[in-house]
C-alpha positions as a Markdown table, in Angstrom:
| # | Residue | x | y | z |
|---|---|---|---|---|
| 1 | Met | -0.2 | 0.3 | 0.0 |
| 2 | His | 1.5 | 3.6 | -0.7 |
| 3 | Pro | 2.7 | 5.2 | 2.1 |
| 4 | Thr | 0.3 | 7.9 | 2.0 |
| 5 | Leu | -2.6 | 5.9 | 2.2 |
| 6 | Leu | -1.9 | 3.9 | 5.4 |
| 7 | Pro | -4.6 | 4.4 | 8.0 |
| 8 | Val | -3.4 | 6.5 | 11.0 |
| 9 | Gln | -1.9 | 4.4 | 13.8 |
| 10 | His | -2.4 | 6.5 | 17.0 |
| 11 | Asp | 0.6 | 4.9 | 18.7 |
| 12 | Gly | 2.9 | 5.0 | 15.7 |
| 13 | Ser | 5.5 | 7.4 | 14.2 |
| 14 | Arg | 3.2 | 8.4 | 11.4 |
| 15 | Gly | 0.7 | 9.5 | 14.3 |
| 16 | Arg | 3.3 | 11.6 | 15.9 |
| 17 | Ala | 4.5 | 13.3 | 12.9 |
| 18 | Arg | 1.1 | 14.5 | 11.6 |
| 19 | Leu | 0.4 | 16.0 | 15.1 |
| 20 | Ala | 3.9 | 17.6 | 14.7 |
| 21 | Ala | 3.0 | 19.3 | 11.4 |
| 22 | Leu | -0.7 | 20.2 | 12.7 |
| 23 | Asp | 1.2 | 22.0 | 15.9 |
| 24 | Gly | 3.3 | 23.9 | 13.3 |
| 25 | Leu | 0.2 | 25.2 | 11.7 |
| 26 | Arg | -1.2 | 26.0 | 15.2 |
| 27 | Leu | 1.6 | 28.3 | 15.4 |
| 28 | Cys | 1.3 | 30.0 | 12.3 |
| 29 | Ala | -2.7 | 30.5 | 13.1 |
| 30 | Ala | -1.7 | 32.0 | 16.5 |
| 31 | Leu | 0.9 | 34.2 | 15.1 |
| 32 | Met | -1.2 | 35.2 | 12.4 |
| 33 | Val | -3.8 | 36.5 | 14.8 |
| 34 | Val | -1.4 | 38.4 | 17.1 |
| 35 | Ala | -0.1 | 40.3 | 13.9 |
| 36 | Tyr | -3.6 | 41.2 | 12.9 |
| 37 | His | -4.3 | 42.5 | 16.6 |
| 38 | Tyr | -0.7 | 44.0 | 17.3 |
| 39 | Val | -0.4 | 45.7 | 13.5 |
| 40 | Ala | -3.4 | 46.4 | 11.5 |
| 41 | Phe | -6.0 | 46.3 | 13.8 |
| 42 | Asp | -7.2 | 50.0 | 14.8 |
| 43 | Lys | -7.8 | 49.8 | 18.6 |
| 44 | Gly | -6.1 | 53.7 | 19.1 |
| 45 | Ala | -2.9 | 52.1 | 21.3 |
| 46 | Trp | -0.5 | 53.1 | 18.7 |
| 47 | Pro | 0.2 | 56.6 | 18.5 |
| 48 | Gly | -0.8 | 56.6 | 15.2 |
| 49 | Pro | -2.9 | 54.7 | 12.5 |
| 50 | Pro | -1.4 | 51.4 | 12.0 |
| 51 | Pro | -0.6 | 51.7 | 8.2 |
| 52 | Glu | 1.5 | 54.9 | 9.3 |
| 53 | Val | 2.9 | 53.1 | 12.1 |
| 54 | Phe | 3.8 | 49.8 | 10.3 |
| 55 | Pro | 3.9 | 51.1 | 6.3 |
| 56 | Thr | 5.3 | 47.8 | 5.3 |
| 57 | Ala | 3.9 | 45.2 | 7.6 |
| 58 | Cys | 0.4 | 46.5 | 8.0 |
| 59 | Ala | -0.9 | 45.0 | 4.8 |
| 60 | Pro | 0.2 | 41.6 | 5.3 |
| 61 | Ala | -0.8 | 41.7 | 8.9 |
| 62 | Ser | -4.3 | 43.1 | 7.6 |
| 63 | Tyr | -5.0 | 39.2 | 6.7 |
| 64 | Gly | -4.1 | 37.6 | 10.1 |
| 65 | Trp | -7.7 | 37.4 | 11.0 |
| 66 | Leu | -7.9 | 34.4 | 8.6 |
| 67 | Gly | -5.8 | 32.3 | 11.4 |
| 68 | Val | -9.2 | 31.8 | 13.4 |
| 69 | Gln | -10.5 | 30.1 | 9.9 |
| 70 | Leu | -7.4 | 27.9 | 10.0 |
| 71 | Phe | -7.8 | 27.2 | 13.9 |
| 72 | Phe | -11.5 | 25.8 | 12.8 |
| 73 | Met | -10.3 | 23.8 | 10.2 |
| 74 | Ile | -7.5 | 22.0 | 12.2 |
| 75 | Ser | -10.0 | 21.7 | 15.3 |
| 76 | Gly | -12.0 | 19.7 | 12.7 |
| 77 | Phe | -9.1 | 17.5 | 12.2 |
| 78 | Val | -8.2 | 17.0 | 15.8 |
| 79 | Ile | -11.6 | 16.7 | 17.2 |
| 80 | Cys | -12.7 | 13.5 | 14.7 |
| 81 | Met | -9.0 | 12.3 | 15.7 |
| 82 | Ser | -9.1 | 12.3 | 19.2 |
| 83 | Cys | -12.8 | 10.9 | 19.6 |
| 84 | Trp | -12.2 | 7.5 | 17.7 |
| 85 | Gly | -12.9 | 5.0 | 19.9 |
| 86 | Arg | -14.2 | 6.9 | 22.8 |
| 87 | Gly | -17.6 | 7.4 | 24.1 |
| 88 | Pro | -19.3 | 10.8 | 24.9 |
| 89 | Gly | -18.4 | 11.1 | 28.5 |
| 90 | Glu | -14.3 | 10.5 | 27.3 |
| 91 | Phe | -15.2 | 13.2 | 24.7 |
| 92 | Ala | -16.6 | 15.6 | 27.2 |
| 93 | Val | -13.7 | 14.8 | 30.0 |
| 94 | Ser | -11.2 | 15.2 | 27.1 |
| 95 | Arg | -12.8 | 18.8 | 25.6 |
| 96 | Ile | -13.1 | 20.3 | 29.2 |
| 97 | Thr | -9.7 | 19.8 | 30.4 |
| 98 | Arg | -8.4 | 20.8 | 26.9 |
| 99 | Leu | -10.1 | 24.0 | 27.3 |
| 100 | Phe | -11.1 | 25.4 | 30.7 |
| 101 | Pro | -7.8 | 25.3 | 32.7 |
| 102 | Ala | -5.8 | 27.9 | 30.3 |
| 103 | Tyr | -9.1 | 29.7 | 30.1 |
| 104 | Trp | -9.7 | 30.2 | 33.5 |
| 105 | Phe | -6.6 | 31.8 | 34.2 |
| 106 | Ser | -6.8 | 33.7 | 31.2 |
| 107 | Val | -9.8 | 35.3 | 32.5 |
| 108 | Leu | -8.9 | 36.3 | 35.8 |
| 109 | Ala | -5.2 | 37.5 | 34.5 |
| 110 | Val | -6.5 | 39.6 | 32.0 |
| 111 | Ala | -9.2 | 40.5 | 34.5 |
| 112 | Leu | -6.6 | 41.6 | 37.3 |
| 113 | Val | -4.4 | 43.3 | 34.8 |
| 114 | Val | -7.1 | 45.6 | 33.4 |
| 115 | Cys | -8.2 | 46.4 | 36.7 |
| 116 | Leu | -4.6 | 47.3 | 38.0 |
| 117 | Trp | -3.9 | 49.6 | 34.7 |
| 118 | Pro | -7.4 | 50.5 | 33.9 |
| 119 | Val | -7.8 | 52.8 | 30.5 |
| 120 | Ala | -10.8 | 55.1 | 30.5 |
| 121 | Asp | -13.2 | 53.6 | 28.2 |
| 122 | Glu | -12.3 | 50.2 | 29.1 |
| 123 | Thr | -13.8 | 48.8 | 32.7 |
| 124 | Leu | -14.6 | 45.3 | 33.9 |
| 125 | Arg | -17.4 | 44.4 | 36.0 |
| 126 | Ser | -16.8 | 41.7 | 38.6 |
| 127 | Arg | -20.2 | 40.0 | 37.7 |
| 128 | Asp | -19.2 | 40.0 | 34.0 |
| 129 | Val | -15.9 | 38.2 | 35.1 |
| 130 | Ala | -17.7 | 35.7 | 37.0 |
| 131 | Val | -19.9 | 34.7 | 33.8 |
| 132 | Asn | -17.0 | 34.5 | 31.4 |
| 133 | Leu | -15.6 | 31.7 | 33.3 |
| 134 | Thr | -18.2 | 29.7 | 32.4 |
| 135 | Met | -17.5 | 30.6 | 28.7 |
| 136 | Leu | -20.9 | 31.2 | 28.2 |
| 137 | Gln | -20.6 | 35.1 | 28.0 |
| 138 | Ser | -21.5 | 35.2 | 24.3 |
| 139 | Pro | -24.9 | 33.6 | 24.2 |
| 140 | Leu | -25.8 | 35.3 | 27.4 |
| 141 | Gly | -25.2 | 38.9 | 26.0 |
| 142 | Val | -22.2 | 39.4 | 28.6 |
| 143 | Asp | -19.2 | 41.5 | 27.6 |
| 144 | Ala | -16.2 | 39.3 | 27.3 |
| 145 | Val | -13.1 | 40.0 | 29.3 |
| 146 | Asp | -11.1 | 39.6 | 25.9 |
| 147 | Gly | -12.5 | 39.8 | 22.6 |
| 148 | Val | -10.8 | 36.7 | 21.4 |
| 149 | Tyr | -13.3 | 34.4 | 23.1 |
| 150 | Trp | -15.9 | 34.9 | 20.9 |
| 151 | Thr | -14.1 | 31.9 | 18.8 |
| 152 | Leu | -15.0 | 29.5 | 22.0 |
| 153 | Trp | -18.4 | 29.6 | 21.6 |
| 154 | Val | -17.9 | 28.7 | 18.0 |
| 155 | Glu | -16.1 | 25.7 | 19.1 |
| 156 | Leu | -18.5 | 24.5 | 22.1 |
| 157 | Arg | -21.3 | 24.5 | 19.5 |
| 158 | Phe | -18.9 | 22.5 | 17.4 |
| 159 | Tyr | -18.4 | 19.9 | 20.3 |
| 160 | Leu | -22.1 | 19.8 | 21.0 |
| 161 | Leu | -22.9 | 18.9 | 17.5 |
| 162 | Phe | -20.0 | 16.7 | 17.3 |
| 163 | Ala | -21.3 | 15.0 | 20.4 |
| 164 | Leu | -24.4 | 13.3 | 18.6 |
| 165 | Val | -22.2 | 11.8 | 16.3 |
| 166 | Val | -20.3 | 10.2 | 19.4 |
| 167 | Ala | -23.1 | 9.3 | 21.3 |
| 168 | Gly | -24.7 | 5.8 | 21.0 |
| 169 | Lys | -22.6 | 3.6 | 18.7 |
| 170 | Gly | -19.6 | 5.9 | 18.8 |
| 171 | Leu | -17.8 | 7.4 | 15.9 |
| 172 | Thr | -17.4 | 5.4 | 12.5 |
| 173 | Tyr | -16.4 | 6.4 | 9.1 |
| 174 | Ala | -19.8 | 6.1 | 7.9 |
| 175 | Arg | -21.3 | 8.2 | 10.5 |
| 176 | Ala | -18.9 | 10.8 | 10.2 |
| 177 | Val | -19.1 | 11.2 | 6.4 |
| 178 | Gly | -23.2 | 11.4 | 7.2 |
| 179 | Phe | -22.7 | 13.9 | 9.8 |
| 180 | Cys | -20.6 | 16.2 | 7.3 |
| 181 | Val | -22.8 | 15.7 | 5.0 |
| 182 | Val | -26.3 | 16.3 | 6.9 |
| 183 | Trp | -24.5 | 19.5 | 8.6 |
| 184 | Gly | -23.3 | 21.2 | 5.3 |
| 185 | Phe | -27.0 | 21.1 | 4.0 |
| 186 | Ala | -28.7 | 22.2 | 7.2 |
| 187 | Ala | -26.1 | 24.9 | 7.4 |
| 188 | Ala | -27.2 | 25.9 | 3.9 |
| 189 | Val | -30.7 | 25.9 | 4.7 |
| 190 | Ala | -30.2 | 28.2 | 7.7 |
| 191 | Ala | -28.3 | 30.4 | 5.7 |
| 192 | Ala | -31.2 | 30.7 | 3.2 |
| 193 | Val | -34.1 | 31.1 | 5.8 |
| 194 | Asp | -31.9 | 33.7 | 8.0 |
| 195 | Glu | -33.2 | 32.5 | 11.3 |
| 196 | Pro | -31.3 | 33.4 | 14.2 |
| 197 | Leu | -32.0 | 30.0 | 16.2 |
| 198 | Leu | -30.6 | 28.0 | 13.3 |
| 199 | Asp | -27.6 | 30.1 | 12.9 |
| 200 | Gln | -26.4 | 29.5 | 16.2 |
| 201 | Val | -27.1 | 26.0 | 16.2 |
| 202 | Leu | -25.6 | 25.0 | 12.7 |
| 203 | Leu | -23.0 | 27.8 | 12.2 |
| 204 | Pro | -23.7 | 28.6 | 8.7 |
| 205 | Glu | -20.4 | 30.7 | 8.3 |
| 206 | Asp | -18.1 | 28.5 | 9.9 |
| 207 | Cys | -19.0 | 24.7 | 9.5 |
| 208 | Trp | -17.3 | 24.4 | 6.4 |
| 209 | Tyr | -13.8 | 24.7 | 7.8 |
| 210 | Phe | -14.5 | 21.9 | 10.8 |
| 211 | Ile | -16.3 | 19.7 | 8.0 |
| 212 | Ala | -13.2 | 20.1 | 5.8 |
| 213 | Gly | -11.1 | 19.4 | 8.8 |
| 214 | Ile | -13.2 | 16.3 | 9.5 |
| 215 | Ala | -13.1 | 15.3 | 6.0 |
| 216 | Phe | -9.3 | 15.6 | 5.9 |
| 217 | Tyr | -9.1 | 13.1 | 9.1 |
| 218 | Leu | -10.8 | 10.9 | 7.2 |
| 219 | Met | -8.6 | 10.7 | 4.4 |
| 220 | His | -5.9 | 10.1 | 6.9 |
| 221 | Arg | -7.1 | 8.0 | 8.7 |
| 222 | His | -8.4 | 5.5 | 5.8 |
| 223 | Arg | -7.7 | 6.8 | 2.0 |
| 224 | Pro | -8.5 | 9.8 | -0.1 |
| 225 | Asn | -11.6 | 8.9 | -2.3 |
| 226 | Leu | -13.9 | 10.9 | -4.5 |
| 227 | Ala | -16.3 | 11.2 | -1.6 |
| 228 | Leu | -13.8 | 12.9 | 0.7 |
| 229 | Trp | -12.8 | 15.1 | -2.0 |
| 230 | Leu | -16.1 | 16.5 | -3.4 |
| 231 | Leu | -16.7 | 17.5 | 0.7 |
| 232 | Val | -13.7 | 19.7 | 0.9 |
| 233 | Thr | -13.9 | 20.9 | -2.6 |
| 234 | Gly | -17.6 | 22.0 | -1.8 |
| 235 | Cys | -16.2 | 23.3 | 1.5 |
| 236 | Phe | -13.6 | 25.5 | 0.1 |
| 237 | Leu | -16.1 | 26.9 | -3.0 |
| 238 | Val | -18.6 | 28.1 | -0.2 |
| 239 | Ala | -16.1 | 29.3 | 2.6 |
| 240 | Gln | -14.1 | 31.4 | -0.5 |
| 241 | His | -17.4 | 33.2 | -0.9 |
| 242 | Asp | -18.3 | 33.8 | 2.5 |
| 243 | Leu | -15.3 | 35.3 | 3.5 |
| 244 | Val | -16.1 | 38.4 | 1.3 |
| 245 | Ala | -18.5 | 39.3 | 4.1 |
| 246 | Ala | -15.8 | 38.3 | 7.0 |
| 247 | Gln | -13.3 | 40.3 | 5.4 |
| 248 | Ala | -15.7 | 43.7 | 5.3 |
| 249 | Arg | -16.3 | 43.1 | 8.9 |
| 250 | Ala | -12.5 | 42.8 | 9.5 |
| 251 | Glu | -12.1 | 45.8 | 7.8 |
| 252 | Gly | -14.4 | 47.8 | 9.9 |
| 253 | His | -12.0 | 46.6 | 12.7 |
| 254 | Met | -9.2 | 47.5 | 10.8 |
| 255 | Gly | -10.3 | 50.8 | 9.8 |
| 256 | His | -8.7 | 50.3 | 6.1 |
| 257 | Arg | -9.4 | 48.4 | 3.3 |
| 258 | Val | -7.4 | 45.5 | 1.5 |
| 259 | Pro | -7.5 | 43.6 | -1.7 |
| 260 | His | -9.8 | 40.6 | -1.3 |
| 261 | Trp | -7.5 | 38.2 | -3.6 |
| 262 | Pro | -5.0 | 37.5 | -0.7 |
| 263 | Thr | -7.8 | 36.0 | 1.2 |
| 264 | Ala | -8.6 | 33.7 | -1.4 |
| 265 | Val | -5.1 | 32.7 | -2.0 |
| 266 | Leu | -4.3 | 32.1 | 1.7 |
| 267 | Leu | -7.6 | 30.1 | 2.1 |
| 268 | Ala | -6.2 | 28.1 | -0.7 |
| 269 | Val | -2.8 | 27.7 | 1.0 |
| 270 | Phe | -4.6 | 26.8 | 4.0 |
| 271 | Phe | -6.6 | 23.9 | 2.2 |
| 272 | Ala | -3.4 | 22.8 | 0.5 |
| 273 | Ala | -1.1 | 22.3 | 4.1 |
| 274 | Met | -4.3 | 20.1 | 5.4 |
| 275 | Ala | -4.3 | 18.1 | 2.4 |
| 276 | Ala | -0.6 | 17.8 | 2.8 |
| 277 | Val | -1.1 | 16.5 | 6.2 |
| 278 | Ala | -3.9 | 14.3 | 5.4 |
| 279 | Leu | -1.9 | 12.5 | 2.6 |
| 280 | Gly | 1.0 | 11.9 | 4.8 |
| 281 | Trp | 3.5 | 14.3 | 3.1 |
| 282 | Thr | 4.2 | 16.0 | 6.4 |
| 283 | His | 5.4 | 12.8 | 7.7 |
| 284 | Arg | 9.1 | 13.7 | 8.2 |
| 285 | Leu | 8.2 | 17.0 | 10.1 |
| 286 | Thr | 9.3 | 15.3 | 14.0 |
| 287 | His | 10.9 | 18.3 | 15.4 |
| 288 | Arg | 10.4 | 18.5 | 18.9 |
| 289 | Trp | 10.0 | 22.3 | 19.2 |
| 290 | Leu | 7.1 | 21.9 | 17.0 |
| 291 | Thr | 5.2 | 20.0 | 19.8 |
| 292 | Thr | 6.0 | 22.9 | 22.1 |
| 293 | Ala | 5.2 | 25.4 | 19.7 |
| 294 | Gly | 1.6 | 24.0 | 19.5 |
| 295 | Ala | 1.5 | 23.7 | 23.1 |
| 296 | Leu | 1.9 | 27.5 | 23.4 |
| 297 | Thr | -0.9 | 28.6 | 20.8 |
| 298 | Tyr | -4.1 | 28.3 | 23.0 |
| 299 | Pro | -2.4 | 30.3 | 25.9 |
| 300 | Leu | -0.8 | 32.9 | 23.4 |
| 301 | Tyr | -4.3 | 33.4 | 22.1 |
| 302 | Leu | -6.2 | 33.5 | 25.2 |
| 303 | Ile | -3.6 | 36.4 | 26.7 |
| 304 | His | -2.3 | 38.3 | 23.9 |
| 305 | Glu | -4.9 | 40.8 | 22.9 |
| 306 | Arg | -6.1 | 42.9 | 25.4 |
| 307 | Val | -3.0 | 42.6 | 27.6 |
| 308 | Gly | -0.8 | 43.5 | 24.7 |
| 309 | Trp | -2.9 | 46.7 | 23.6 |
| 310 | Leu | -2.5 | 47.8 | 27.5 |
| 311 | Val | 1.4 | 47.4 | 27.1 |
| 312 | Ile | 1.4 | 49.4 | 23.5 |
| 313 | Arg | -0.8 | 52.4 | 25.3 |
| 314 | Arg | 1.6 | 52.5 | 28.1 |
| 315 | Thr | 4.8 | 52.4 | 26.4 |
| 316 | Gly | 4.0 | 52.8 | 22.3 |
| 317 | Arg | 5.2 | 56.6 | 22.5 |
| 318 | Asp | 8.8 | 56.0 | 24.6 |
| 319 | Val | 9.7 | 53.3 | 22.8 |
| 320 | Pro | 10.3 | 52.5 | 18.9 |
| 321 | Pro | 7.4 | 50.3 | 17.3 |
| 322 | Ala | 10.2 | 48.4 | 15.6 |
| 323 | Val | 11.8 | 47.4 | 19.1 |
| 324 | Leu | 8.1 | 47.3 | 20.9 |
| 325 | Leu | 6.4 | 44.8 | 18.7 |
| 326 | Pro | 9.3 | 42.2 | 18.5 |
| 327 | Ala | 9.8 | 42.6 | 22.3 |
| 328 | Leu | 5.8 | 42.2 | 23.1 |
| 329 | Val | 5.7 | 39.0 | 20.6 |
| 330 | Ala | 8.5 | 37.3 | 22.5 |
| 331 | Gly | 7.2 | 38.4 | 25.9 |
| 332 | Met | 3.9 | 37.0 | 25.1 |
| 333 | Leu | 5.5 | 33.6 | 23.7 |
| 334 | Val | 7.2 | 33.2 | 27.1 |
| 335 | Thr | 4.5 | 34.2 | 29.0 |
| 336 | Ala | 2.3 | 31.3 | 27.2 |
| 337 | Trp | 4.9 | 28.8 | 27.9 |
| 338 | Leu | 4.8 | 29.7 | 31.5 |
| 339 | Val | 1.1 | 29.8 | 31.6 |
| 340 | His | 1.3 | 26.1 | 29.8 |
| 341 | Arg | 3.8 | 24.7 | 32.3 |
| 342 | Leu | 2.6 | 26.3 | 35.7 |
| 343 | Val | -0.8 | 26.3 | 35.1 |
| 344 | Glu | -2.5 | 24.1 | 32.2 |
| 345 | Arg | -0.9 | 21.2 | 32.5 |
| 346 | Pro | -0.9 | 20.6 | 36.4 |
| 347 | Leu | -4.5 | 21.8 | 36.5 |
| 348 | Ala | -5.7 | 19.8 | 33.4 |
| 349 | Gly | -4.1 | 16.9 | 35.0 |
| 350 | Met | -6.2 | 17.3 | 38.3 |
| 351 | Leu | -9.2 | 18.3 | 36.7 |
| 352 | Arg | -8.9 | 15.1 | 34.4 |
| 353 | Arg | -8.8 | 13.0 | 37.1 |
| 354 | Gly | -11.8 | 14.6 | 39.0 |
| 355 | Leu | -13.8 | 14.3 | 35.8 |
| 356 | Gln | -13.1 | 10.7 | 35.2 |
| 357 | Arg | -13.7 | 9.9 | 38.7 |
| 358 | Ser | -17.0 | 11.6 | 39.1 |
| 359 | Ala | -17.9 | 9.9 | 35.5 |
| 360 | Ala | -17.2 | 6.4 | 36.9 |
| 361 | Glu | -19.3 | 7.2 | 39.8 |
| 362 | Ile | -22.4 | 8.3 | 37.8 |
| 363 | Arg | -22.0 | 5.5 | 35.4 |
| 364 | Thr | -21.4 | 2.8 | 37.7 |
| 365 | Gly | -23.8 | 3.9 | 40.3 |
| 366 | Leu | -21.1 | 3.9 | 42.7 |
| 367 | Ser | -22.4 | 4.6 | 46.5 |
| 368 | Gly | -21.4 | 3.9 | 50.0 |
| 369 | Pro | -20.2 | 5.9 | 52.7 |
| 370 | Pro | -18.6 | 8.9 | 51.4 |
| 371 | Gln | -14.7 | 8.0 | 52.8 |
| 372 | Asp | -15.2 | 5.0 | 50.2 |
| 373 | Arg | -16.1 | 6.6 | 47.6 |
| 374 | His | -12.5 | 8.0 | 46.4 |
| 375 | Lys | -11.6 | 4.4 | 46.0 |
| 376 | Ile | -11.9 | 4.7 | 42.2 |
| 377 | Thr | -9.7 | 2.2 | 40.4 |
| 378 | Pro | -8.6 | 1.8 | 36.5 |
| 379 | Glu | -10.5 | -1.6 | 36.7 |
| 380 | Thr | -14.0 | 0.8 | 37.8 |
| 381 | Phe | -13.2 | 3.1 | 34.7 |
| 382 | Gln | -13.0 | 0.2 | 32.1 |
| 383 | Ala | -15.9 | -1.1 | 34.0 |
| 384 | Gly | -17.9 | 2.2 | 33.3 |
| 385 | Gly | -16.7 | 2.3 | 29.8 |
| 386 | Trp | -13.5 | 4.4 | 30.5 |
| 387 | Asn | -10.0 | 3.8 | 29.1 |
| 388 | Tyr | -7.9 | 5.1 | 32.0 |
| 389 | Gly | -5.0 | 7.0 | 31.0 |
| 390 | Arg | -6.3 | 7.3 | 27.4 |
| 391 | Asp | -4.2 | 10.0 | 25.1 |
| 392 | Arg | -4.6 | 13.5 | 26.1 |
| 393 | Arg | -5.0 | 15.2 | 22.7 |
């Protein structure tokens, strides 16, 4: 069998190579978003408009908002991969422990920084900060502590939809393909009827990236075929059309207009990069620094925006932009690494163990004196349908 068509082995070298390549793409996506916010986004933090402060860098950074679309595509790939062979309970635990530890720290840290160094037109109320800790501020109409959190509500809705596939008999090739097809058609109907409730549930603007990511993973796990290529092509064709409106919104935040053709080119590059991963062309990318880089991307994404703007406001008139910008990005990368090592990893481990214990009690109907209820063993997890010590993707 051709090496690019071999089914993925989760504990083999090819699985690790694929993850290393995706980690590199994650870092690229995160740095694109950082560049967009620091260099192109007209927040008024720099002494002048971004095109004047960064006459050369502003134009390419103006397309950094597309990093979010790349994140969504990677998410579709990774979620499908990590759900294979798992039940809904395991899926829920893996997502909670992946999303919340760094997020909780980010909410509290950003709120503290804003309180210590307030800006006249930016205030935070403690009750709003409390709601942000649930990650439900967007649907509840509560101001977000940091603007980048809007994408997390999109991710949560994708997870809830995908849980429908995992529930019952679990994730299979046919169920995954059927989910992609049904979701795509349902999203098209939602866009046609313009019903807010359907928009909230079916994500008609963003679903195409998740669906493409799922299809790319199916190519990688099994083999490419015409049906999967048609799925990917359809997602690309719809996405390139919808990005016209998305770019208009981004230009409203930037305060300047940019040509549209680079947006379409970057989208094609994203799809080509994911195809290279799916077909096994990146299997030689096994550098350890890629794994470290991938671990930094989520904390970096969460903490960079509002804190970075505060730093720019306070130092931008005294420090040249050519010095401040790289120093700020480097500082955010170091901070992200510290958050990952000192907060995210230990807290995620404790949270995972607590949730697994709770789920085992619920699924096995464990009862008895309180002092005995903590005696959960690996065998108990297996009896409840859990695989103790599963991978932590």
